[in-house]
PLY file of the C-alpha trace (Angstrom):
ply
format ascii 1.0
element vertex 99
property float x
property float y
property float z
element edge 98
property int vertex1
property int vertex2
end_header
120.96 84.92 98.96
124.40 86.94 99.13
125.54 89.02 101.42
123.65 92.01 102.61
120.59 90.98 100.87
119.06 89.81 104.32
115.77 89.12 104.45
112.86 91.15 105.99
108.88 91.28 106.46
107.14 94.96 106.84
103.39 95.24 107.09
101.88 98.10 104.76
98.68 99.85 104.26
97.62 101.63 101.09
94.90 104.84 100.91
93.57 106.20 98.26
91.20 104.85 95.55
92.06 101.27 95.78
89.12 99.54 96.08
87.34 98.22 93.23
90.49 99.08 90.73
91.79 95.49 90.78
94.50 96.69 93.25
95.14 93.27 94.73
95.51 91.25 91.73
98.04 93.98 90.19
100.14 93.78 94.05
100.36 90.05 93.95
101.57 90.10 90.31
104.13 92.83 91.10
105.12 90.95 94.15
105.48 87.26 92.37
107.00 89.18 89.66
109.82 90.56 92.27
109.89 87.01 93.96
108.34 88.01 97.38
105.97 86.36 99.44
102.76 87.67 102.27
99.42 88.78 101.53
97.46 91.99 100.43
93.76 92.08 101.56
90.89 94.90 101.30
89.59 96.43 104.79
86.33 97.56 105.87
87.54 100.92 106.53
88.83 101.01 101.93
91.84 100.68 102.50
94.26 97.91 101.70
96.61 96.03 104.08
98.92 93.53 103.65
102.89 92.01 104.54
105.79 91.60 102.47
108.13 89.24 102.97
111.65 89.10 100.52
115.03 90.59 100.40
115.07 93.33 101.20
116.22 95.43 97.74
113.08 93.62 96.52
110.91 94.47 99.38
111.83 97.85 98.84
111.09 98.11 95.11
107.27 96.69 96.51
107.34 99.24 98.59
108.07 102.18 95.93
105.33 100.37 93.31
102.49 100.48 96.53
103.50 104.35 97.16
103.27 105.81 93.69
102.35 103.30 91.00
99.46 100.61 91.97
97.07 99.34 89.71
96.03 101.54 86.16
92.51 102.69 87.89
94.09 103.47 91.10
94.74 106.66 92.89
97.10 106.21 95.64
96.92 109.08 98.27
99.56 107.79 100.54
101.00 104.13 101.86
102.48 103.31 105.41
104.54 101.48 106.32
105.36 99.63 109.62
106.52 96.73 111.98
109.40 96.03 109.82
112.17 93.39 110.99
114.45 91.20 109.47
113.67 87.37 109.67
116.11 84.68 108.90
112.77 82.79 106.95
110.17 83.32 105.10
106.99 83.15 106.78
104.55 82.24 103.58
105.00 80.00 100.80
103.18 82.39 98.16
101.95 86.11 97.70
98.00 85.74 98.55
94.84 87.62 98.43
93.38 87.17 101.43
88.99 87.64 101.55
0 1
1 2
2 3
3 4
4 5
5 6
6 7
7 8
8 9
9 10
10 11
11 12
12 13
13 14
14 15
15 16
16 17
17 18
18 19
19 20
20 21
21 22
22 23
23 24
24 25
25 26
26 27
27 28
28 29
29 30
30 31
31 32
32 33
33 34
34 35
35 36
36 37
37 38
38 39
39 40
40 41
41 42
42 43
43 44
44 45
45 46
46 47
47 48
48 49
49 50
50 51
51 52
52 53
53 54
54 55
55 56
56 57
57 58
58 59
59 60
60 61
61 62
62 63
63 64
64 65
65 66
66 67
67 68
68 69
69 70
70 71
71 72
72 73
73 74
74 75
75 76
76 77
77 78
78 79
79 80
80 81
81 82
82 83
83 84
84 85
85 86
86 87
87 88
88 89
89 90
90 91
91 92
92 93
93 94
94 95
95 96
96 97
97 98
């Protein structure tokens, strides 16, 4: 890990048409492509939420992806990020889809 590339953890929730459009699968693939760990799951109120952990630069890339791109059929109205904090070690081994 190079200097200036510390690890962060951030929670997210994505609103819009994000269920039934393979959003979790695409999020997992994008996170893995970026080398990030964490999780994603559907909520009972029609959103997708989760947590991202990894180098800050990569986390920012996934945040931008969650905010603007998503899966091909999704329509994102907004993405909210919360509870961002610096971490010393990754708390997850991979990026999982939770049921």
